[in-house]
N, C-alpha and C positions, 0 to 999 in steps of 0.2 A: 273504360269510361273516364272522361276528364271532368274533374270538379273544379269549380272556381270558388275560392274562399275570399270573401271580402272582410277586411278587418274594419270594424266600426270603431271610430274614434269615440271613446267614452270619456266623459268628464269624470274626474275623480269625485266620488260621492262624498258629500260633506258629512263628516262624522261628528255627532254631538259630543262635546267635551264633558262627558258625564261618567261618573264612577270609574270603571276599569279603563276607559279611553283616555284618562288623564295620564300623561307621560312624565310630568315633572316629578322630581324626587321630593321637593318640599313645596308647601303652599302656605299662603297667608289665609287662615280660615276666619271668616266672619260669621258669627252666630250669636244670637241673643244680645246684640249690641257690643260684643267683645271681639277683639282681633287678637289672634295669636298665630305665630308661625310654628308649624309642625310638619312632620313627614306626611306624605300623601297617604301612606298606609294607615297611620293613626287617624287621620281625618276621615278616611273611608270607613274604618271600623266604628268611629263615633257616629257617622251617618247611618250605618247599618243598624246600630243599637237603637237609633231613634226611628227606624223604619222609613227613612227618607233617602234622598240621593245627594251625592256630592257633585256640585255643578261648578265648573270653571267659568267665572264671569269675566275675568280679564286675564287672557292667556299671555299677553305680551309684557305684563308687569314683572318686576323682579322683587320678590318671588311672585309667581302667579297667584291671583286672588280667587278663592273658592268660597262657595256658600253651601249650606245645607238646606235643601228645599225639596218639595215634591215636583220633580221635573216634568212628569206627565201633565200635571195640572197647569204648570207655568207655560208649557208649550201650547196646550189647548187654549188658554186665555190669550196668548199672543196671536194665535191663528184667528181667534174670534175678533180681536181688535183690528187685525189686518182686513178681515172680511167686512167689518163695519166701515172702515175707511174707504174701501173700494166701492161699497154701496153708495156712500155719500158723494163720491166723485162724479163730476159731470164731464163727459168727453165732448169737446167742441170740435165739430167737423167743419171743413171748408167745402162748401158746395159751389159748383161752377155754373154760371149762366153764360152761354155763348151768344154773341151777337155779331152783326156785320155793320160796317160804316154806312151802308145804304139801307138800313133797316126801315121797314114801313111802320106806320103808327100802330096798326093792329098787332103786328109781331112785337113791337116795343112794349105794348100793354101786356101781352102774354108773358114776356120775359120779366116784366115788372111784377106781375102777380106771383110768378115762381119765386122771385127774389123775396117778396114780402112773406111768402109761406116759409121759406128757409129761415129768414130772420126772426119770424115769430116763434119758431121752434128753438131759437137760441144759437143757431149755427151762423158762421161767418159766410159771406158770399163773395166769390171772386168773379167779377164781371170781366169776361174775356172777349176781346174784339179781334177778329182775325181779318187781316188784309190779304186780298187775293189780287194777283196780277198788278195792274198799274195803280190800284187803290193806295198802295204804299206811299205814293207821292203826295197824297192828301191826308197826312196824319192828323192835321188840325180838325178835319171833319170827324174822324174817329174819336178824338179827344172830346169834342163837343157832345157826341152821343153818350160817352161815359159820364161826363160831367152832368148832362141832363138827367141821366138815371140816378146819379148820386143826389142831385138836388130834389128830385121827386120823392126819393126815399129818405130825405133828411129828417123827417119827424120820427122815424123808427130806427134809423141807422146812422152811424158816424163813419166817416172815411178813415180807414186805418192805414191805407197806403195809397197815395196819389197815383194817377195814371202814369204808367211806365211802359216803355217799349221793351220787348223781349223777342228779338228776331223779327218775324212778320206778325207778331201779336202785340196788342197793347192790353194791359190789364189794370184793374183797380180793385182794391179789397175793401169791403164794407163789413163792419162789426155791429151787432145789435146794441142799441142804447139800453142801459140798465134802467129798470123801473117800468 
């Protein structure tokens, strides 16, 4: 029987520079507003006596800077802060509305309603106009369609990027107005 083994490239796990993972021989210990340089072993025994952890806060300094603190509690609070920051973040998406240079008024109104819906939700809208066949020779008609849509949405959106050609497509980006 033939076995295939795949080696999975693993990223090295980041080891917290706490207690026994500190490899420096001497550290600058900051505790109770005092700074003193001592061996790592002495600093570790001091932290153990207090029932706390020795945490390396600046590993690149000479000598490395360490503090005595409750590492589990500090790590938990840092995770809590990160979770709050992620919760307060708003992700802005770019929604695309496709049109044609020979769009009819009914289709135009439908695309306009879709763009209004996207903008009211706080998303950006990319108006994409695709030229087919010989339509490419009349880019001015396509530009007029995009400008007309931008003018009709002027009260709720501002033009973030003017009409621009990209191959056989012309696009314009609208962003919602604040307020």
